[in-house]
C-alpha distance (Angstrom), angle and dihedral (degrees) to the residues before:
residue distance angle dihedral
M1 . . .
S2 3.73 . .
T3 3.81 112.7 .
K4 3.83 112.6 -132.0
I5 3.77 101.0 177.7
S6 3.83 127.5 17.0
I7 3.79 120.5 -165.6
Q8 3.82 113.2 -162.0
N9 3.81 127.6 -171.9
L10 3.76 92.1 -31.1
F11 3.81 119.8 -174.7
F12 3.81 125.4 172.8
T13 3.84 129.1 -179.3
Y14 3.83 129.9 -175.6
K15 3.69 124.7 -136.8
D16 3.82 94.4 -98.3
G17 3.85 88.5 58.0
T18 3.75 98.5 -100.2
E19 3.68 110.4 151.2
A20 3.88 101.1 -141.3
L21 3.71 95.9 176.2
K22 3.87 129.1 24.3
N23 3.79 118.9 -162.6
I24 3.80 97.7 -40.9
S25 3.78 117.7 -175.0
F26 3.84 131.6 171.3
D27 3.71 144.5 114.3
I28 3.88 129.6 -114.0
Y29 3.80 115.7 -152.5
E30 3.73 130.4 -140.6
N31 3.78 117.1 -91.6
E32 3.72 97.1 9.6
I33 3.81 134.8 122.2
F34 3.66 104.3 -126.6
V35 3.76 118.0 -172.5
L36 3.86 130.1 -154.3
F37 3.83 112.1 -162.1
G38 3.78 139.6 165.8
P39 3.83 140.5 101.7
S40 3.75 123.6 -47.1
R41 3.82 118.7 -73.8
G42 3.79 88.0 26.4
G43 3.90 92.4 123.3
K44 3.83 100.2 -101.6
S45 3.76 99.9 123.7
T46 3.81 92.1 39.9
L47 3.70 91.2 55.1
L48 3.91 90.3 47.4
R49 3.77 89.2 53.3
L50 3.72 93.5 47.8
L51 3.88 91.0 55.3
N52 3.87 92.0 71.6
R53 3.87 98.1 20.9
L54 3.70 97.6 -105.6
S55 3.75 80.7 136.4
D56 3.83 85.9 73.9
L57 3.79 86.9 75.8
T58 3.86 92.8 65.3
E59 3.77 111.8 81.0
N60 3.82 129.6 -135.4
T61 3.83 96.8 18.1
K62 3.81 127.7 143.3
R63 3.68 125.9 -139.2
Q64 3.77 134.4 -177.4
G65 3.81 129.6 176.2
V66 3.71 135.0 42.7
I67 3.86 137.9 -79.2
L68 3.78 113.6 -163.5
F69 3.74 119.4 -162.3
N70 3.82 112.2 -172.0
N71 3.75 86.1 -12.6
K72 3.69 94.1 -56.0
D73 3.86 127.5 110.2
I74 3.75 110.5 -113.8
F75 3.77 91.2 -155.1
E76 3.84 93.6 53.5
R77 3.82 111.8 123.5
G78 3.70 114.9 -95.3
T79 3.87 93.5 30.5
D80 3.86 109.9 153.4
V81 3.86 96.3 -124.7
S82 3.82 94.6 -171.8
Q83 3.84 89.6 53.0
L84 3.78 88.8 47.1
R85 3.77 92.7 54.7
R86 3.78 90.4 50.3
Q87 3.80 89.9 52.2
I88 3.83 94.3 43.4
S89 3.78 101.3 38.9
M90 3.81 123.3 -169.4
V91 3.72 129.7 -150.9
F92 3.88 115.8 -168.1
A93 3.76 133.5 -144.6
I94 3.77 95.3 -107.5
P95 3.85 112.7 56.7
T96 3.81 112.5 -129.2
P97 3.75 110.4 -173.8
L98 3.82 116.2 -171.6
P99 3.94 114.4 -104.8
C100 3.86 92.2 -102.7
T101 3.76 141.0 76.8
V102 3.78 124.2 -53.2
R103 3.83 89.4 -107.5
D104 3.80 93.3 49.8
N105 3.75 92.0 50.0
L106 3.91 86.3 59.9
T107 3.76 98.7 44.3
F108 3.71 99.7 40.0
G109 3.74 95.8 84.4
L110 3.75 93.2 39.6
K111 3.79 91.8 54.9
M112 3.80 90.4 46.0
S113 3.93 87.8 55.8
G114 3.82 91.0 51.1
I115 3.79 103.4 -95.7
N116 3.76 109.2 132.6
D117 3.95 104.6 146.1
P118 3.87 104.1 122.7
I119 3.79 92.0 -142.6
V120 3.78 94.5 51.5
L121 3.87 90.3 44.7
E122 3.92 91.1 51.7
E123 3.80 90.0 46.9
R124 3.72 93.0 53.4
V125 3.85 92.4 45.7
V126 3.72 93.6 54.5
R127 3.72 96.6 41.3
S128 3.80 96.6 47.6
L129 3.78 92.1 47.4
K130 3.80 90.9 52.3
Q131 3.76 92.2 46.1
A132 3.83 87.3 53.6
A133 3.80 93.1 50.4
L134 3.83 89.4 -117.5
W135 3.78 106.1 103.5
D136 3.75 98.0 91.5
E137 3.82 91.5 51.1
V138 3.83 99.9 47.9
K139 3.81 105.0 24.6
D140 3.82 90.1 107.3
R141 3.84 94.4 40.5
L142 3.89 99.8 51.9
D143 3.86 91.4 120.5
K144 3.86 94.8 44.8
S145 3.77 122.4 93.6
A146 3.67 117.7 -78.0
F147 3.70 91.0 -137.3
A148 3.82 90.4 69.7
L149 3.81 90.0 68.3
S150 3.86 122.2 100.9
G151 3.78 120.4 -105.4
G152 3.71 92.4 -100.7
Q153 3.83 91.2 48.4
K154 3.77 92.8 49.2
Q155 3.76 89.8 52.8
R156 3.77 92.0 51.7
L157 3.85 88.9 46.2
C158 3.69 89.3 56.8
L159 3.81 88.8 51.0
A160 3.78 89.9 49.8
R161 3.70 91.6 48.2
S162 3.89 86.4 56.5
L163 3.71 92.4 46.2
A164 3.85 93.9 49.3
L165 3.90 87.2 69.7
E166 3.77 89.4 58.3
P167 3.78 97.0 -127.0
Q168 3.86 121.9 -173.8
V169 3.86 93.6 -139.1
V170 3.80 127.8 36.1
V171 3.94 115.3 -158.6
L172 3.61 115.2 -161.7
D173 3.81 120.5 -167.4
N174 3.80 109.0 -161.1
P175 3.80 91.7 -46.0
T176 3.82 97.9 179.0
S177 3.84 100.3 43.1
G178 3.72 95.4 117.4
L179 3.79 99.5 30.8
D180 3.91 130.6 106.5
P181 3.73 117.9 -112.7
L182 3.76 94.3 -99.8
S183 3.80 94.5 52.6
T184 3.87 89.3 44.6
A185 3.79 88.7 53.3
V186 3.87 89.9 52.3
V187 3.82 93.0 50.6
E188 3.75 91.7 45.4
E189 3.76 92.4 50.1
S190 3.77 92.5 50.0
L191 3.87 90.5 57.1
Y192 3.75 92.2 68.4
E193 3.91 89.2 56.7
L194 3.71 92.1 44.7
K195 3.78 97.9 52.7
Q196 3.83 87.8 65.8
R197 3.75 86.3 70.0
Y198 3.68 107.2 21.8
T199 3.88 143.5 36.3
I200 3.76 107.7 -115.5
I201 3.81 125.7 -156.9
M202 3.77 116.2 -174.9
V203 3.80 143.1 179.7
P204 3.81 103.4 -155.3
H205 3.70 133.8 -144.2
S206 3.85 93.6 -120.4
V207 3.71 145.9 -4.5
Q208 3.78 88.4 -99.4
Q209 3.75 92.5 55.8
A210 3.76 91.2 47.4
A211 3.92 89.2 54.0
R212 3.77 88.9 48.9
V213 3.79 102.4 51.6
A214 3.80 107.6 21.6
G215 3.78 124.6 106.1
R216 3.85 88.2 -177.2
A217 3.86 126.9 3.9
A218 3.79 135.8 -165.3
F219 3.81 124.0 -154.0
L220 3.86 113.9 -143.4
L221 3.70 123.9 -168.2
D222 3.79 127.9 176.0
G223 3.75 90.5 -15.3
E224 3.81 95.1 -51.2
L225 3.75 131.9 112.1
I226 3.84 104.0 -122.4
E227 3.71 101.1 173.9
L228 3.79 142.6 -9.2
D229 3.76 129.0 -171.5
R230 3.78 148.8 123.1
A231 3.83 107.4 -51.9
G232 3.84 93.3 -123.8
K233 3.85 90.0 59.6
L234 3.82 100.1 32.5
F235 3.76 95.9 55.7
S236 3.83 95.4 40.6
R237 3.75 103.7 35.6
P238 3.87 110.6 17.4
Q239 3.82 114.5 -177.1
D240 3.78 98.4 -150.3
K241 3.88 120.3 67.5
R242 3.91 89.8 -139.3
T243 3.85 90.6 57.8
E244 3.78 89.3 48.1
D245 3.77 94.3 48.6
Y246 3.87 92.3 51.8
I247 3.72 93.9 44.3
T248 3.78 93.3 51.2
G249 3.77 94.0 44.4
R250 3.82 98.8 -108.0
Y251 3.81 92.5 114.7
G252 3.84 130.2 45.2
C-alpha cells in the first residue's frame, strides 16, 4: 500500500503543560478509511488539527516530531499552509454553512482559489454534491439559503464544500455527532464511495461507528497510541487490555 501520511515520533504540549500527544508514530495509507477512537482528551482532535496545521492557530504550544504528507514534512519552512489545508481538508462536528445559497457555499472556496470558469464551477458543484450523497435532495434548491437545510443536509453540504476543492485527504472530526440515525447512515454509506478517490481520516461518534466504517483503526488514550490494527481484528480480538476495556464499555 502507498503511504499518504507518515507520523513519526510526534509530541504535542499545550501552554498549560498538558501533554496531548506522546511519541505517536504510524502511517496512513492512500484510499483507506482510517479511524482514531478513544475517550475524550485522548489526543484525537489535537492530532487531526496537526495534520493540516490548524494547530498553528493555538498559541504557546510545543511540538516535536514529523508529519510527512506525500513524503514531505508539512512543518518544513516555506510550506504553503493555505495549499496544505486545501489538500488535507477538514470537516468539523458542528456544520457551519456560509450565510448564502447552497451553490455559493460550494463555489466560494473555489473562487477564492482562483477558479472562475462557470463551466468548471458548475461541474464541481454537481460532482461534490453527488459525492456527499446530497445532490438528489438539493438539486432544485441550489439557489436557496443553505440555512434552510436540515442538520444532516448541512453536514453533508460542509462535506461537499470540502470535496469541491478536490483535496487528497478528507479529515472528519466526529461528523455525525448531532445527526439522527438515518442521516448518520447516509453519511457512513457515502464514505465507502469517497475512499475510492480520497484518503479519509475520521474520529467517529462511537465505538460502534468506528467498527462499522474503519479499514484500520487506532486507539488513543491519554495522548498515547495504545493499539493499531485492521478494524476486523482490533474490534474483535484486541491485544491490549485497555483497548478491550474501552471497546466493551468497561472504561470511558
